[in-house]
C-alpha positions as CSV (number, residue, x, y, z in Angstrom):
1,M,-18.4,34.8,8.2
2,N,-16.7,38.1,8.1
3,P,-13.3,37.7,9.7
4,S,-13.5,40.5,11.6
5,I,-16.6,39.5,13.2
6,Q,-15.2,36.0,13.6
7,G,-12.5,37.5,15.2
8,K,-14.6,39.1,18.1
9,L,-16.7,36.1,18.3
10,E,-13.7,34.3,19.0
11,R,-12.6,36.9,21.8
12,L,-16.0,36.9,23.2
13,A,-16.0,33.1,23.7
14,E,-12.6,33.0,25.0
15,R,-13.5,35.9,27.2
16,F,-16.7,33.7,28.3
17,T,-14.1,30.6,29.2
18,E,-12.1,32.8,31.3
19,I,-14.9,34.0,33.4
20,T,-16.5,30.7,33.7
21,A,-13.1,29.7,35.1
22,L,-12.6,32.7,37.1
23,M,-16.2,32.4,39.0
24,A,-15.2,28.7,40.1
25,E,-12.0,30.3,41.9
26,P,-13.0,30.6,45.9
27,E,-11.4,34.0,46.3
28,I,-13.7,35.2,43.7
29,Q,-16.8,33.5,45.1
30,G,-15.9,35.3,48.4
31,D,-16.0,38.8,47.1
32,Q,-19.5,39.0,46.1
33,A,-19.1,42.4,44.4
34,R,-16.7,40.9,42.0
35,F,-18.7,37.6,41.9
36,R,-21.6,39.5,40.8
37,A,-20.0,41.5,38.2
38,L,-18.5,38.5,36.8
39,G,-21.7,36.9,36.9
40,Q,-23.6,39.7,34.9
41,E,-20.6,39.4,32.0
42,Y,-21.2,35.6,32.1
43,A,-25.2,35.7,31.6
44,Q,-24.5,38.3,28.5
45,L,-21.8,36.1,27.0
46,E,-23.1,32.8,27.4
47,P,-25.6,32.9,24.6
48,V,-23.0,34.6,22.4
49,A,-20.6,31.8,23.2
50,R,-23.1,28.9,23.3
51,C,-24.3,30.2,19.9
52,F,-20.6,30.6,18.7
53,H,-19.5,27.2,19.3
54,G,-22.5,25.6,17.8
55,Y,-21.7,27.5,14.8
56,Q,-18.1,26.1,14.4
57,A,-19.5,22.5,15.1
58,I,-22.1,23.0,12.3
59,E,-19.3,24.5,9.8
60,E,-16.8,22.0,10.6
61,D,-19.2,19.2,10.1
62,L,-20.6,20.7,6.6
63,A,-17.0,21.4,5.3
64,N,-16.2,17.6,6.3
65,A,-19.6,16.7,4.6
66,E,-18.9,19.0,1.3
67,A,-15.0,17.1,1.4
68,M,-17.0,13.9,1.6
69,L,-19.0,15.1,-1.4
70,A,-16.0,15.1,-3.3
71,D,-15.4,11.1,-2.8
72,P,-17.7,9.4,-5.0
73,E,-17.4,6.5,-2.5
74,M,-18.6,8.7,0.0
75,A,-20.9,11.1,-1.8
76,G,-23.5,8.9,-0.6
77,L,-22.9,8.9,2.9
78,A,-22.3,12.6,2.7
79,R,-25.6,13.4,1.7
80,E,-27.2,11.3,4.4
81,E,-25.0,13.4,6.8
82,M,-26.0,16.3,5.6
83,D,-29.9,15.5,5.6
84,A,-29.3,14.3,9.1
85,A,-27.7,18.4,9.9
86,R,-30.8,19.6,8.3
87,K,-33.2,17.6,10.3
88,K,-31.7,18.4,13.3
89,G,-32.2,21.9,13.1
90,E,-28.8,22.8,12.9
91,L,-29.6,25.1,9.7
92,E,-31.9,27.0,12.0
93,H,-28.8,27.4,14.6
94,I,-26.6,29.1,11.6
95,A,-29.4,31.3,11.2
96,K,-29.8,32.3,14.4
97,C,-25.7,32.6,14.7
98,K,-25.9,34.8,11.5
99,Q,-28.4,37.2,13.8
100,V,-25.6,36.9,16.0
101,E,-23.1,38.2,13.9
102,E,-25.4,40.8,12.4
103,V,-26.0,42.3,16.1
104,L,-21.8,42.3,16.5
105,R,-21.6,44.1,13.2
106,E,-23.6,46.7,14.4
107,A,-22.3,46.8,17.5
108,S,-19.2,47.2,15.7
109,A,-20.4,50.3,13.8
110,P,-18.6,53.7,14.6
111,P,-20.2,55.9,17.4
112,P,-22.8,58.4,16.1
113,E,-20.8,61.1,17.5
114,L,-18.0,60.0,14.4
115,A,-21.2,60.2,12.2
116,L,-21.8,63.7,13.5
117,V,-17.9,64.7,13.2
118,E,-17.9,63.4,9.8
119,E,-21.2,65.6,8.6
120,L,-19.6,68.5,10.1
121,L,-16.3,67.8,8.1
122,G,-18.5,68.2,5.0
123,A,-19.3,71.4,5.6
124,P,-18.1,73.5,2.6
125,D,-17.6,77.0,4.9
126,E,-17.7,78.2,8.3
127,Q,-21.7,79.5,8.1
128,T,-22.7,76.1,7.1
129,L,-20.5,74.5,9.8
130,K,-22.4,76.4,12.5
131,A,-25.7,75.9,11.0
132,K,-25.1,72.6,11.4
133,L,-23.8,72.4,14.7
134,E,-26.8,74.6,15.8
135,E,-29.0,72.0,14.1
136,H,-27.1,69.1,16.1
137,R,-26.8,71.3,19.5
138,K,-28.2,68.2,21.5
139,E,-25.6,66.2,20.2
140,L,-23.0,68.3,21.0
141,T,-22.1,66.0,24.7
142,P,-19.0,65.6,26.5
143,E,-18.7,62.1,24.3
144,F,-18.7,64.3,21.4
145,M,-16.2,66.7,22.5
146,E,-13.8,63.5,23.6
147,V,-14.4,62.1,20.0
148,L,-13.0,65.5,18.8
149,T,-10.1,65.8,21.0
150,A,-8.9,62.5,20.3
151,L,-9.1,62.9,16.8
152,I,-7.4,66.5,16.9
153,A,-4.7,64.5,18.5
154,R,-4.6,61.9,16.0
155,T,-4.4,64.1,13.4
156,Q,-1.9,66.7,14.8
157,S,1.2,65.4,12.5
158,G,1.8,64.3,9.1
159,E,-0.2,64.9,6.1
160,E,-3.6,65.7,8.0
161,Q,-2.9,69.1,8.9
162,G,-5.9,70.4,6.8
163,I,-8.4,67.8,8.8
164,N,-6.5,68.9,12.2
165,Q,-7.3,72.5,11.2
166,R,-11.1,71.8,10.5
167,L,-11.4,69.6,13.3
168,Q,-9.8,72.1,15.4
169,T,-12.3,75.0,14.0
170,I,-15.3,72.6,14.7
171,Y,-14.1,71.8,18.3
172,G,-13.9,75.9,18.6
173,L,-17.5,76.4,17.6
174,A,-18.5,73.2,19.5
175,L,-17.6,74.4,22.8
176,R,-18.2,78.2,22.2
177,M,-22.0,76.7,21.8
178,A,-22.0,74.3,24.6
179,M,-20.5,77.2,27.0
180,Q,-23.5,79.5,25.9
181,A,-26.1,76.7,26.5
182,N,-25.0,76.2,30.3
183,L,-25.0,79.9,30.7
């Protein structure tokens, strides 16, 4: 499993455990709004945490069985263990966990605003940049402007001055277009 995805799954499983403990506390149970919010988060995380814990157990069982295969005396038992795991449908469980991994990978993808910024940075001249901005006028949202602002702040110093200038140009043109649209 990809280490970054495994790290995210571990954090989600830890958060699930934390929420479970919080929901058992009397002061949380007395605060309906907080309890409801935690309950919703619990409901979202429960299938992911359950799947991840099952995945970890299966991975451990398979690793143990593979280690046993290396020992000639234990190879027969290891094969039986692996066959039993297959019969239990644990491999099907692994497939479901891999689907969760894929969903997490997609959720970890950069936001669409960043993809648009990358496209705009690729414009060879200001005329092309204006045309691309016009083409993506509906995507010039407050979120897009926030992403631009954050990128400008990050690139203000050091070797990234050229990118910073391009980002500022994009920001200025996008801001003008947004303001014209609101008039």
